[in-house]
N, C-alpha and C positions, 0 to 999 in steps of 0.2 A: 139856448140850444134846443133843437127839436127832439122829441122823444125818439124818433127813428135814428137820429144822429147819435144820441146817447147810447142807444142799444148797439149800434155799429161799433162805437168806440169801445164799449165793454167787451164785445166779441174779439176785437183786435187785441185788446190788452190781455184777455184770457189766452189767446193763441200765442202771444209773445211769451207770457209767463210759462205756458206749457212747454214751449220750445226751450226756454232757458232751463226749466226743470229737467227736461230730457237731456239737455246738453251737459248739465252738471251731474245728473245721477246715472246716466248710461255709461257702462265701462267702455274704455277704448281698447277693443280687442286687437287693434293694430299696434299697440304700444310695445315696442321691441324690448323695453326695459322691465316690463311687468313680469312678475314671478308667476307664470301661468300655473305651475304645479301647485304652489302654495295657495293661490286664490281658488283653484279648482277644488282642492281638498277642503278648503273652508266652506265652499258652496255645497259640496257633497255632504258634509257633516250637518248642514242646515236643511238638507233634503231638497235643495234647489239643483236638480240634476241637469236642467237645461243650461243653467249658468256654469255648472261644473264641466259639462261637455265642451262648451265654448273655450274655457280656459285650458282644459286638458289638451284640446285640439291645438291650441296655440303653442303650448309647450312641446307637444309631440312633434309638431312640424319642425321645431328647432333641434330635434334629436334627443330630447330628454327621455331616457328609457323608462323611467318610472311613470311619466306622463303617457307614454305610448302604451304601457301596460294598463294604466287606469282607463284610458280612452277605449282600448280594446274591450275591457270588461263592461263598459257602458253599452257598447254595440252588442256584446254577447247577451246582456241582460235586458236590453231595450230600455235603458234609463237615460232620459235626456236626448235620445236619438232613437230612430226606428231600429228595432232589432235587426242585426245584419251580421250573420256569422262570418261571411266572407270578409267584411271589413274588420271583424274581430281578429280573424286569422292574419290578415295583412299587418295589423299593428302589433300583434303578438310576435310575429316573425321579426319585425324590426327591433323590438325590445329583447327578444331571445338572442338575436345575433350580437347584442351588446352584453350578453352574459347575465341578463336579468333572470334570476333563479325561478321566481314565481311565474314569469312569462313563459319560460321554457316548459315548466310543468303544465300550465294551462294549455299551451299550444299542443303539447303531446296528447293531452286528454281530448282536445277537439279533433285532432288528426285521427286518433284511435277510433272515435265514434263517427267519423265522417262529417263533422260539422264544419261548414264553411269551405268544404272542398267537394269535388265531384263524387268521391268514394273514400271509404276508410283507407288510411295509409299506415298500416301497422309498422312497417320498417322505419318510416320517418318518425312515427310516434315513439318507437323504441329509442331512436337516436336522441330525441329531445328529453325523454324521461332520463336517459343515461346522463346527459349533460347536467340536468338538474340534480340528479342523485350524486354525481361526483362533487358537486359544490355543497352537498350536505342536506338536500331537501329530503326529509324523512318520508313524505308521501311518495316521492319519486322512487326512493329506495325500496319501499314496500311494493310499489308497482312493478319494478324491475324483478324483484324476487318472484312475484307471481308469473311474470312473462317467461322467466327462465324455467320455472317449474313446469309450466304448461307448454313450453316451446312455441310461444306465440310471438311472432315477429323476430325470433332469434332461435338458434339451435338450442334444443332442450338441454339443460344442465343443472342437475341437483346441486352440484358444488357451488355454482355461481348463484343459484337461488338462495342457498344457505348464506353465502357471503353477504348478499344484499339484505337478507332478512335479519341477520345479526346486526348489521349497521342500523337498520330501521328500528330494531328493538332496543338499541343502546340508549335511545332518548327516553326510555321508560314508557313509551306508548303501549297501552294495554292490548290494543288490537294487534300491534306488531309482535308483541310478546306471545300472544296466543297463537298467531299464525306460525311463528318460529317454532313453538313447541309442537304444533301439528305436523309441521314439515320434518322436524327431527324424528318424530314418531314414525312417520311414513318411511323415511330413509333408514331408520333403525330396523324396521320390519324387512325392508328390501335386503339390507346387509345380512340380517340373520337368516334370510332365505337363500343366501349364497350369491347375491348380486355383487360382483367384483367392483363395479363403479361406486356403488353405495358404500361398500366397505372402505374404499379409498377415501371417500368424502368424510366419513366418520373419523377415520384415522387422522386426517389432516386437521379436523376440528379439535380433536384431543391434543394434537401436537401444539396447535396455536392457542388453545384455550379460548376459542371464540364460540360462544353459545353453549359451551360445555366447560367444565373445569379442566384445566390442563392436566393430562395424565399420560406420561410417556409410555407406561406399561400397556395401557389400553390402546394407545396409538400403535405401538409395535404389534399387538395382537391383531388389530384390524389390517394393518399393512401386510402382515404375514399371510393372512387369509386372502387378501386381494392379490398379492403377489403370486400365491400358489395357484390362483385362477388365471394367471398369465397376464395380469394388468401391468404393462410396462412402466406406467407412472408410479405404481405402487412399488414395483421392483427397484426403481431408481430411488425413491424416497426412503424405502427401507434400508437400502445400502447407505444412504446419507446418514441415517439415524445410527446404524451400526458402526459406521466409520469413526464416530466419536469415541468408541471404546479403545481403539488403537492396538489391541492385542492381536497376536498373529492369527489366532483362530477366527476372530471376527473379520480380519482383513481378507481372509480366504473367502468367507461368505460374501463380503462386500464385492470382491472381484467377480464372483460367480453371478451375483445379482446385476451388477453393471453390465456384464456380458450378455445376460438374458435380455435385459431391457434394450441394450444397443442392437441386439439381433432383431428386435422388433421395430427398429427405426427411431428409438429414443436417443436423439443426438446429444443431449446432456450426458447421458450415460456413456455414449461413444467417446466423448471427450475425456471422461473420467477413467474409463478402462484403458484408453490410450496412455494416459499419464501413469497408471499403475504398471502397465507393461514396461514403460520406460524406466520406472523407478524400481521395479522388482518387488512391489508390495502386494502381497496376497496371491501373486502369480510369479512364475519364473520370469526373470528379465528377458525381454524379447523385443529388440529395437524394431525389427521388421513389422511385428504385430502392432507395436506402438505407433509407428508411422502410418500404417494402414488405417487404424481406427481414428487417429488424430486427423488424418486428411479427410475422412468422411465427415467428421464433425466440423472441421474447418471449412470445407466446401459448403456445408449447410449454414455457415454464418456463426458458429460457436467461437466467440472471440478468444476465450481462454485456450481452446484447442489450437487456434491460429498462433497464439503466443508460444505454446509448448512445441508446436511443430517447428516454429522458427528457431527455438532454442536447440532442438535436436538437429536441425539442418546446420546450424552454426557449429555444433559440436562435431559434426561430420565434415566440416570445412566445405559444406555446400552453401557458400556465402550468398550467392545471388538468390537462391531459393529462400534462404533465411531472411534476407532483406525483404523479399516479396511478402512473406507471411507476417513478419514482424510489423511491416508497414500497415497492413490491413488491420491488425489487432491494435496498433498504436493509434490509428485514426478513429477507432471505436472507443478509445479512452482507457485501454488496458495499460496501467502504469508500468508493469514489469516489461511489457513489450516496448513501451516508449523508452525505458532505460536501456534495454539491450540494443535497440535500434540506434540510439544515440551513441553508444559505445562503438558499434560497428562503423558508424559514420565518422566518429572521431579517429578511429584507427585506419580508416580506408579499406575496410573489409567488404568485398562484394561490390563496392562503389568507390568513386574517387573521394578522397578525404574531404570532409565538409564540416568544419567546426561550427559554422554558423547554424546549420541545421541540427547538428548534435546538441548545441546549447538550447535551441528552441524546444527540442523533444525532452531534454533533461529538465527544463523549467516546468514543462507540463507534468512530467512524472513526479517532480519533486513536491507537488502538493500533497502526495500521499506515500511516496516510495522512499524508504530510507537509503537504498542503494543510490538512487538518483540524487538525493540530498548530499550524500557523501561525495559522489562524483563531481557535483557542482563545486563543493568545497575544495576538492582536490585541484580542479582546473583553475579556480581562482587563486589558490595557494601558490601554484607553480606558474601561473600566467600562460597556460597553454591555449593559444588561439584567442586569448582575451588579455586585457590589461591586468597585470598581477594586482590582486587586492586581498591582502591577508586579513583585513577586518571583515570583508564580506565572506571570505573563506571560513573564518571562525563562526560566523552566524549560521552558515549552512551546515557546518559540522556539528554545531550544537543541536540543530533540528534533527540531524541524522542520529546523534547520540540519544536524544529523547525518544527516538523510535527503536532504540536497542542496538544500534550499530557499534560494535565494540572497537572496530578500527578507528571510528571517529573519536571515540573516547581516548584512544592512544594518542592520536594527533593533537587533540585538545590539550592533553597533558604535556606534549612536546611544546606546543605554542606558549603555554603558561610557564613552562620550565625555561624557555629561551627568550620569552618576551616578543614573540613574533605575532603581529596582528592583534595582540592584547597586551595589557600591562603585566609585566613579569610578576608572578605570584606563586611562590613555592607551595603554599597551602592548597591553592586551586590545582596546581600540577599534581600534587599528591592525591587529591580527590579524584581527578580524571584518570590518573594511572590506576588508582585502586578499582574504579569501576571496570576498566578494561581488564585488569588482572583477575577480577572476580569471574569474568567471562572466559578466562583461560589464555589471554593474550600473552605469549612468551616475552615479547618485547616490552610490554607494559610491566610485567613482573620484574624484568631485569632493570628497567629504568626507575621503577619505584624503589628497588633495592639500592640502586646507585644513589638515589636521592637521600635515602636514610644514611648511607655510608658517608656521603659528603657532609651530612649534618652530625657525623660522629655517633650516630645511633647504631652502633655496630651489631647489637643483638637483633634488632629488627631487620637490618640489612642481611645478616647471616641467614636468618630464617627464610627470607624471600629468595636469596641466591640459592639456598639449598633446595627450595621448592622448584626453582627453575632447573637446577642441576638434576634433580630427580626425574624431571620430565624430559631430560636429554639435552639440555642446553649446554653446549661444550664450553662456551665462555664462562658460564656460571659455574660449571664443574671446576674449571681452573681457578676461579676466584674463591670458591668454597675451600679448595685445597690450600690456597694461599692463606686464607683467614684462619684455617686450622693450624697451619704451620706457624703463623704469627701470633696466634691466640687472640684474635680480634673477633668479638661477638660470640666466642665459644672458647672452651678450654683448649690449650695447645694439645694437639694429637697428631704426631708425625705419621703414624701408621694410617690413620684415616686420610690424612693429607695425601700420602702416597697413593691410596686407593682411588681418590678422586682425580689426581693427576693422571693416573693410569687409564681411568675411564675415558677421559677426554683425549689422551694420547693415542689410545687404541683406535679412536675414530678419526685420527688424522689431524687433530688440532695442534699446530706447531708450537705455540707457547707452552702448552702442557707437556709436550714431548721434551722441550728444552728444560722445563722445570724438573721433570722426572729424571732427566739426564743428570742434572745438578745433584739431586738426592743421591743417585748411585755413585757419582764421583766423590761426594763428600761422605757418604755413608750415613746420611741423616734419616733415621727411621727405617732404614733398610740395611741389608748387608752390603758393605762397600764393594762396588764392582765397576772397574774402569771399562770392562768389556761392554756391560749393559749401558753404561753412560755413553760410550761411543755409539752404540746401536741407536739410542734415542736421539742423540745429537744429530746423527746422520739423517734420520727420518725427517727431522725438522729442517735440516740444512738443504736437503734436496727440494724442499718447498720454498727455497730462497728466504728462509728466516734468518736474518743477519746475526742475531745473538748466538744462534746454534752454529752457524758457519764459523763464527769467531771461536766458539768453544771447541768445535771439531778440529779446527786448525791447531789450537793449543795442544790437543791430545796427540795429533800427529807430530807436532814439534817436540813434545816431551816423550813420545813413544809410550803413551799410557793407553792401554787397552788395544793398541794397534802397534805395528812395527813403526818405528820412527821414520818419518818421510817428510823432509824439508820441502820438497816440491808440492806435495799435497797440502802442506800447511800454507805455503805461499798462495796456492790456488784458492783455497777456501777463504783466506784472509782478503785476497783481492776481490772476491765476489761480495764479501760483506762490506768492504770499503767502497766498492762501486755503488752500493746502495746508500752511501752517506753515513755509515755506522762509524762514528768517530773513534770508538775503542779499537775497532779493527784497523783503522788507519794508523793509529799509534803502534799497535802490535806489529803491523806490517813493516813499519820503519825499524822497529827493534829487531825483527827477524832478519831483515836484509843486512842489518849491521851486526848480526850474529850475537845479539845481546839477549839477556833474559829479562824477567820482570813483567811477563804477560799479565794483562788485566782481563778478567772475565766478568760478565754481567751475572748478578746473583739470582734475581727473580724477574720473571716477565709476567706482568698482569695488565690487562687493558681495561681501564676504568672509564672509557669514553661512552657518552650517552648514545643510544641507538636512535639516530635521527636521519637515516638515509632518505626517508620520504621528503625531508626538507632540503637536503643538500645534494642528492644524487645528480651527477652530471656525466653523460647526457641522461636525461630523465626517461626512464622506461615506462611510458604511459600505459602500455598494454599490461605490464606487471601490476600496476597499482590501481587501475580502474576496477570497479566491482561490477560483475555481470552475473546474471542468473545462468548457471551452467547446467542445471537439471530442470526438467519440467516441474511446475508447481501444481499442487493439488489443493485448490481453494475450496 
């Protein structure tokens, strides 16, 4: 082989080898499966910025926000690519739009200084600083504090400057802490010099304990100074602070402050003073003034004012207007408005009855509102517009009870007592009745007493019946008298028995009138008096109380306490017999046959459980549903 041929062959072999080397060693930047971000980061760490730029670019084009950010930084710094701020801004915007915190911050910084854009854009810079700050970027938070303090790109606000400075300093950054202290010193100086806005800022800081130790007394001092200078925000927040005291004198000052702030256009205060006028708290009750202030606040979008206005309209039977305001508040998420709107839809007040919509609003409200939870339970319990489901009713009622709804506790006691929707459980019934009784529910006290009575625990039963009787429960008064007469749960005491019978009798309770008549007829614990016996029998008889009608007939037949009158006796016996009173039927037969041997009922006591909410027919939905009847002051 000639020398020239050998040289040519060597050149060819070297070229082929080089090509093979390049083929093996050169990255395939078009490989869609390659992890461009990871490879780019590896290259960057090795100082190979050209290689890093190619891989970051590959991943950035695929939408990787971290790669977009890293590629942008290469353009900004001129590493691996020619420095190009416009390209940096382009890629930063893509990453920032994907909520990349650092990209948002760097983009804001470039826009603030006019890098990569035609001119500085402070408003856009503020927007991106804020996005980064909201996601926790300490540098962005610090930057926002300065921008608010200087009024650069945003309306000047010492309050917001402090808010962001506090957040920035929370990380322990010494620069942020130093800046925060300087800012506090400047605001303190302004406040001490009589600046109402600065005084308000300091007051709020002391209230929240941000940047300063929480101190309600200092907060109140600064709020008072700011409020005295006419600051409506301070007047409102001072009123909110004083409202926690709840005494009459404080409430008068609260109302005055709300009124001052509302007069300056503070709509939160307008909503509150409207509620106070409606409730008569701190001011004389004035529904016209309440409606006026609530409407101003409601028109301004104050959702609680819309709710309270709807409540007032419903109370005045202006149902269409009530529906309008309650709907607006309900759509904004106000649970008390949602509940009241649902009740009005269920009852067809102001609109055509619509149980489907009522259920939809109740379910929304029931996530937080105990009245709505109770109402849902009630509707499922009785199957109003839905399939009856006592198990689901019990679940909703338990939620309502956990929120403090005493009526729900009573119904749960009934369910466990009767085994409706739950497994019958006397102990559980006792627990639920007790909870409702602690809240003062008369029916719960009565049913709990009856539960003990049926277990022959007469002493506990007597104490509870007496508690209910003392509160004015006529049935309980009659039972207390009976138990004293019989010596059950207490020592026999006919005089006290007479007194309790008389209490109930004087309030028109027919069984007690009949029992009292028996005492006078027999002379038990009282001076015997047929005349008084007739008087009390007659009061019960005219209420169509059959045992008393039978007894009154006897008195006429025997001429006891009245002139004997067989026709009157026949008439009263017939009325009692028509009601199915078998004793009267027997006596009527005897009287017609002119025979003696009349039978009289001795005592009349009703020991039935109070369960009307479970059994009432037809069911009075309007009576049992719970609704907010008065404005709420949240």
